[in-house]
C-alpha positions as CSV (number, residue, x, y, z in Angstrom):
1,M,-46.0,19.9,40.1
2,K,-44.0,19.2,43.7
3,G,-43.3,22.0,45.8
4,R,-44.6,24.7,43.7
5,L,-46.4,27.4,44.6
6,R,-50.5,26.7,44.5
7,L,-52.4,29.4,42.5
8,K,-56.4,29.1,41.5
9,S,-56.0,30.0,37.1
10,V,-52.2,27.6,37.3
11,E,-54.1,24.5,38.1
12,A,-57.7,25.2,36.4
13,C,-55.9,26.1,33.5
14,E,-53.9,22.5,33.9
15,R,-56.5,20.8,34.3
16,E,-58.9,22.7,31.9
17,D,-62.1,23.5,34.3
18,W,-63.2,27.4,33.2
19,S,-63.8,29.0,30.0
20,L,-64.4,31.9,28.8
21,L,-67.0,32.3,27.5
22,S,-68.1,35.9,25.1
23,W,-71.3,37.3,23.7
24,P,-71.1,40.7,21.5
25,A,-71.0,44.0,24.2
26,D,-74.4,44.9,22.7
27,V,-76.4,42.5,23.9
28,T,-78.9,43.2,27.0
29,F,-81.2,41.2,28.7
30,D,-84.8,42.3,29.5
31,H,-85.7,42.4,33.6
32,K,-89.0,43.1,33.1
33,T,-89.9,40.8,30.2
34,G,-87.1,37.5,30.6
35,E,-85.7,38.4,26.6
36,I,-82.8,39.2,25.8
37,H,-82.0,41.8,23.5
38,N,-79.4,40.4,20.2
39,P,-79.1,43.8,17.8
40,S,-75.9,41.8,15.9
41,G,-77.5,38.0,16.8
42,A,-74.6,36.4,17.0
43,E,-74.3,33.9,19.4
44,P,-71.9,33.0,22.7
45,V,-69.2,31.7,22.3
46,R,-67.2,29.3,24.5
47,R,-63.0,28.9,24.2
48,R,-60.7,27.6,26.7
49,F,-59.7,29.0,29.5
50,L,-55.3,30.0,29.1
51,C,-53.4,31.5,32.2
52,G,-50.7,32.6,30.5
53,S,-48.2,31.7,33.5
54,W,-45.3,30.3,32.9
55,R,-45.2,28.4,36.1
56,C,-48.6,26.5,34.5
57,R,-47.7,22.5,31.7
58,R,-49.5,24.1,29.7
59,C,-47.9,27.5,29.2
60,A,-44.9,27.4,30.5
61,R,-43.6,26.9,26.6
62,W,-46.0,30.1,25.1
63,R,-45.3,32.5,27.6
64,G,-41.7,31.6,27.2
65,A,-41.2,32.6,23.6
66,L,-43.2,35.1,23.9
67,D,-40.6,36.4,27.0
68,W,-37.4,35.3,24.8
69,A,-38.6,37.1,21.8
70,R,-38.8,40.5,24.0
71,C,-34.8,39.8,26.2
72,A,-33.8,39.2,22.7
73,A,-34.4,42.4,20.8
74,A,-33.3,44.0,24.2
75,V,-29.5,42.2,23.6
76,S,-29.3,43.0,20.7
77,T,-29.8,47.1,21.5
78,R,-25.8,46.4,22.4
79,G,-23.4,45.0,21.3
80,W,-21.0,44.3,25.1
81,W,-22.4,42.7,27.9
82,L,-21.1,41.1,30.6
83,Y,-23.1,38.0,31.6
84,I,-23.0,37.4,35.4
85,V,-24.7,34.2,37.4
86,L,-25.0,35.1,41.2
87,T,-26.7,32.6,43.3
88,F,-27.8,31.7,47.8
89,D,-26.0,30.4,50.1
90,P,-27.8,28.0,51.6
91,K,-26.0,28.2,55.5
92,A,-27.3,32.2,55.0
93,Y,-31.0,31.8,54.7
94,G,-33.3,29.8,57.3
95,S,-35.8,28.5,53.9
96,V,-35.8,28.7,50.0
97,W,-39.1,31.2,50.2
98,E,-36.7,33.8,52.4
99,A,-34.1,34.3,49.6
100,Y,-36.4,34.5,47.0
101,R,-38.2,37.8,49.2
102,E,-34.6,39.3,49.6
103,A,-33.1,38.4,45.8
104,G,-34.8,42.3,45.1
105,R,-32.7,43.6,48.0
106,N,-30.0,42.7,47.7
107,W,-29.6,43.5,44.2
108,N,-31.2,46.3,44.1
109,D,-30.2,48.5,47.9
110,H,-27.0,46.2,48.2
111,L,-25.0,44.7,44.2
112,R,-26.9,47.1,41.7
113,E,-25.3,49.9,43.5
114,A,-22.2,48.7,44.3
115,L,-21.7,48.2,40.7
116,R,-23.1,52.1,39.7
117,H,-20.7,53.0,42.4
118,R,-17.5,51.4,40.3
119,G,-18.6,51.1,37.1
120,G,-21.2,54.0,36.6
121,K,-24.7,54.0,34.9
122,F,-25.7,50.9,33.5
123,Q,-28.2,48.6,31.7
124,Y,-28.9,45.6,33.1
125,L,-32.1,42.1,32.1
126,Q,-32.5,39.2,34.6
127,T,-33.6,36.6,34.1
128,W,-34.4,34.0,37.1
129,E,-34.0,30.3,37.1
130,Q,-33.5,27.1,40.4
131,H,-31.5,25.0,40.8
132,R,-32.8,21.2,41.1
133,S,-32.6,21.3,45.0
134,G,-35.4,24.7,44.7
135,W,-32.5,26.6,45.0
136,P,-32.7,30.1,42.9
137,H,-30.0,32.1,41.1
138,A,-30.0,34.5,39.2
139,N,-29.0,35.3,35.2
140,V,-27.5,38.9,34.6
141,I,-26.7,41.6,31.4
142,I,-25.6,44.2,32.8
143,S,-23.9,46.7,30.2
144,G,-22.8,50.8,30.2
145,D,-19.6,52.5,28.8
146,Q,-18.4,52.9,31.5
147,L,-18.2,49.8,33.5
148,R,-16.9,48.4,30.4
149,D,-13.6,50.2,30.3
150,W,-13.8,49.3,34.6
151,V,-14.1,46.4,33.6
152,E,-11.4,46.0,30.7
153,S,-9.2,48.4,32.8
154,L,-9.3,45.2,35.8
155,G,-8.1,42.2,33.4
156,V,-9.5,40.2,31.3
157,V,-8.3,36.4,28.9
158,D,-9.6,34.5,26.4
159,G,-10.4,30.6,27.3
160,E,-12.7,27.9,26.5
161,T,-16.0,27.4,28.3
162,E,-18.3,24.6,27.1
163,A,-21.4,25.1,24.0
164,A,-24.0,23.0,23.6
165,G,-23.5,19.4,22.3
166,G,-20.7,19.4,24.0
167,R,-18.3,21.2,22.1
168,A,-16.2,24.0,22.8
169,R,-16.2,27.7,22.6
170,H,-14.6,31.6,22.6
171,T,-15.0,33.3,25.8
172,R,-12.8,36.1,27.7
173,F,-13.5,36.2,30.9
174,P,-12.9,39.3,33.4
175,V,-10.6,37.6,35.7
176,G,-10.4,40.5,37.5
177,F,-13.7,41.6,37.8
178,R,-14.8,38.2,39.4
179,D,-12.6,38.7,42.3
180,W,-13.9,42.2,43.2
181,L,-17.9,40.2,42.1
182,V,-17.3,37.3,44.9
183,E,-17.2,39.9,47.7
184,A,-19.1,42.1,47.0
185,A,-21.8,39.1,46.2
186,K,-21.0,38.2,49.6
187,R,-21.6,41.4,51.0
188,A,-24.7,41.9,48.5
189,G,-25.6,38.4,51.1
190,F,-25.6,36.6,47.6
191,G,-23.4,33.3,47.4
192,G,-19.6,33.5,46.4
193,V,-20.3,30.6,43.8
194,V,-21.2,33.3,40.9
195,W,-19.8,33.2,37.2
196,A,-18.7,36.3,34.9
197,E,-18.0,36.2,30.8
198,I,-18.3,38.5,28.6
199,I,-20.6,38.9,25.3
200,E,-20.1,40.9,22.7
201,T,-21.4,40.8,19.0
202,T,-17.3,40.8,17.7
203,N,-17.4,36.7,19.6
204,P,-20.8,35.9,17.7
205,E,-20.7,32.6,20.0
206,S,-21.1,34.3,23.0
207,V,-24.4,35.7,21.8
208,A,-25.7,32.3,20.5
209,G,-24.5,30.8,23.2
210,Y,-26.5,32.8,26.4
211,L,-29.7,33.2,23.9
212,T,-30.1,29.2,23.5
213,K,-29.3,29.3,27.4
214,L,-31.7,31.9,28.3
215,A,-34.2,30.2,25.0
216,R,-34.3,26.6,27.7
217,E,-34.1,28.5,31.0
218,L,-37.5,30.3,29.9
219,T,-39.0,27.8,27.8
220,G,-38.6,24.7,29.4
221,A,-36.8,23.0,26.4
222,P,-35.3,20.0,26.7
223,G,-31.3,20.1,26.4
224,G,-30.6,21.8,29.3
225,A,-28.0,19.0,31.6
226,K,-29.9,20.5,34.3
227,G,-33.0,19.8,33.4
228,E,-36.2,22.2,33.8
229,Q,-35.3,25.4,36.3
230,S,-37.9,27.7,36.1
231,P,-38.7,29.3,39.4
232,T,-41.9,27.7,40.0
233,M,-40.8,27.0,44.3
234,A,-40.9,31.5,44.2
235,P,-43.9,33.2,46.3
236,R,-46.7,34.7,44.3
237,K,-46.2,37.4,42.2
238,F,-42.2,37.2,41.5
239,R,-41.3,38.2,38.7
240,R,-39.3,36.0,37.1
241,I,-37.8,38.6,34.5
242,R,-36.4,42.3,35.6
243,A,-34.7,44.5,33.3
244,S,-33.7,48.7,33.2
245,R,-36.9,50.5,32.6
246,G,-37.7,51.1,28.4
247,L,-35.0,48.3,27.9
248,L,-37.3,45.5,27.1
249,P,-40.1,45.7,24.2
250,K,-43.8,45.5,25.2
251,P,-44.9,42.5,25.9
252,L,-46.3,40.3,22.7
253,A,-49.2,39.7,23.7
254,T,-50.5,43.0,24.7
255,S,-53.3,44.1,22.1
256,A,-56.4,47.1,21.9
257,S,-59.8,45.5,22.8
258,S,-62.2,46.7,19.7
259,G,-64.6,46.3,22.5
260,K,-66.8,44.6,20.4
261,F,-67.3,41.4,22.7
262,T,-67.3,41.1,26.3
263,G,-67.7,37.3,28.4
264,T,-67.3,36.1,31.5
265,L,-64.7,34.0,33.2
266,S,-67.1,31.0,33.2
267,R,-66.5,28.1,35.8
268,T,-67.2,24.9,32.7
269,K,-64.9,22.9,31.5
270,T,-64.8,23.6,27.4
271,G,-65.2,20.3,27.2
272,D,-68.0,19.2,28.6
273,A,-69.6,20.8,25.0
274,P,-70.1,18.6,22.8
275,A,-67.3,18.2,19.7
276,A,-67.7,20.2,16.7
277,R,-68.3,17.9,14.5
278,R,-73.0,17.7,16.2
279,T,-76.1,16.7,15.6
280,T,-78.6,19.5,15.7
281,R,-79.9,19.0,19.1
282,Q,-76.6,19.1,20.8
283,R,-76.3,22.5,18.6
284,R,-79.8,23.8,20.3
285,E,-78.4,22.4,24.2
286,L,-75.2,24.7,23.9
287,V,-77.1,27.7,22.4
288,R,-79.5,26.7,25.2
289,A,-76.6,26.3,27.9
290,N,-74.8,29.8,26.2
291,W,-77.3,32.1,26.7
292,S,-78.3,30.9,30.2
293,E,-75.0,31.5,30.8
294,V,-75.1,34.5,29.2
295,V,-78.4,36.0,30.7
296,A,-76.9,34.7,34.8
297,A,-73.9,37.1,33.9
298,L,-75.9,40.1,32.8
299,E,-77.9,39.5,35.9
300,A,-75.3,39.5,38.2
301,S,-73.4,42.8,36.5
302,A,-77.3,44.0,37.4
303,K,-77.7,43.1,40.4
304,L,-77.7,46.7,41.8
305,I,-80.9,47.4,39.8
306,P,-84.4,46.6,41.9
307,R,-86.8,43.2,40.9
308,T,-90.8,43.7,41.6
309,P,-91.9,40.6,43.5
310,D,-93.9,40.0,40.3
311,V,-91.1,39.9,37.9
312,Q,-89.3,37.2,40.0
313,G,-91.4,34.4,38.5
314,L,-91.3,35.2,34.8
315,P,-87.9,35.3,33.8
316,L,-87.9,31.4,33.2
317,S,-90.5,30.7,31.1
318,S,-89.8,34.0,29.2
319,L,-86.5,33.0,28.5
320,D,-87.9,29.8,27.6
321,E,-89.4,30.9,24.8
322,A,-86.5,32.4,24.0
323,F,-84.9,29.6,24.1
324,Q,-87.2,27.9,21.9
325,A,-87.4,30.7,20.1
326,I,-83.1,30.1,18.0
327,A,-84.1,26.5,18.7
328,D,-86.5,26.4,15.7
329,F,-84.4,28.9,14.0
330,L,-81.8,26.7,13.5
331,D,-84.6,23.7,13.1
332,H,-85.7,26.0,9.9
333,D,-81.9,26.8,8.8
334,E,-81.2,24.0,8.3
335,R,-84.6,22.9,6.0
336,L,-82.8,25.4,3.5
337,R,-79.8,24.0,3.7
338,Q,-80.7,21.7,2.5
339,D,-83.1,22.6,0.2
340,E,-81.3,24.5,-2.2
341,A,-78.5,21.6,-2.0
342,V,-75.5,24.4,-0.8
343,S,-73.3,22.2,0.2
344,E,-72.6,18.0,0.5
345,V,-71.2,18.7,3.5
346,P,-73.9,16.5,6.3
347,S,-76.3,18.9,7.8
348,D,-75.5,18.6,11.7
349,V,-72.3,19.8,10.6
350,L,-74.1,22.8,8.6
351,A,-76.2,23.2,11.4
352,A,-73.2,23.3,13.6
353,G,-71.6,26.9,12.0
354,P,-68.0,27.8,12.5
355,V,-67.9,27.6,16.5
356,G,-65.8,25.0,15.9
357,P,-62.3,26.9,14.7
358,Q,-63.9,29.6,16.5
359,E,-64.3,28.0,20.0
360,R,-60.0,26.6,19.4
361,L,-56.8,29.5,20.9
362,W,-53.4,30.0,21.2
363,G,-51.8,27.6,23.5
364,P,-48.2,25.7,23.9
365,D,-48.2,22.9,21.4
366,D,-48.7,25.8,18.5
367,F,-45.1,27.3,18.9
């Protein structure tokens, strides 16, 4: 993507260069004997690596869906919001990157303090976009009792603005506040081109209009007049969504680990492995390759443990014996399935077991 910050994890995800190899946490490798101890008997499983970044063309829609759900939950906690758009004047900055670097300081140290001085304590939700030119702008909603009284005391007029599909929707414009915002934004380091409207539950169209725009912005869904607006040119660690503490619910993707499995990031592509419908030989080769990588990971984690010279040449032959035992077990298991005629499914599929579905994780196309 032209102009996008290059991140290794994002590029690897888009090219499907990496995978995640997991195995039971109780698996150990004896360096002296070269034997693998696997109490549960479960095999390693290789899954697609997904970076989960909003910058990624594979994960952006999935990440955007999660972020939108969090933002929508935050919007529902208040009946009145003031929606403003803040821009940057290219003439005041040497580059787009400089504007991104100053974005947080402009808001936190200047404009937010100016709003608090006039409108008292308030909560805010801020999302960032970029124009086709690459210059960023912020969509901010703020809410507070004193803020509402101040804004409405400056004057509010009813009007219409264009909604999704080109139709008009009813809008309440805080004209007096907008005049104040133009000058305050300039003093804070933003541009003089701003937008301001009131979003409230008594005007459902305004809430729907904001959430629709937010959905297109966060997921990159088609339908927007300006196309893709994700701030992909932003510096590393730039936060696309910022909010008052406690306003946003915790990320929906966060879950506690069971501790039953462990794993490692692998440079092996998932596409290098045979498809789910495998022959016995393919199955055997896949198991052997996965176990080899597990052993390498276990050895790397225990690299501080000294190994004597007389053991250096032993692991390979011992591992070969272990792998052969696994292959013999698979062959024996296949013969049992055929003899007992437990299913009409082809034996190579039975030998493959449930590895196919296990290797599939969520992806942007699932939403």
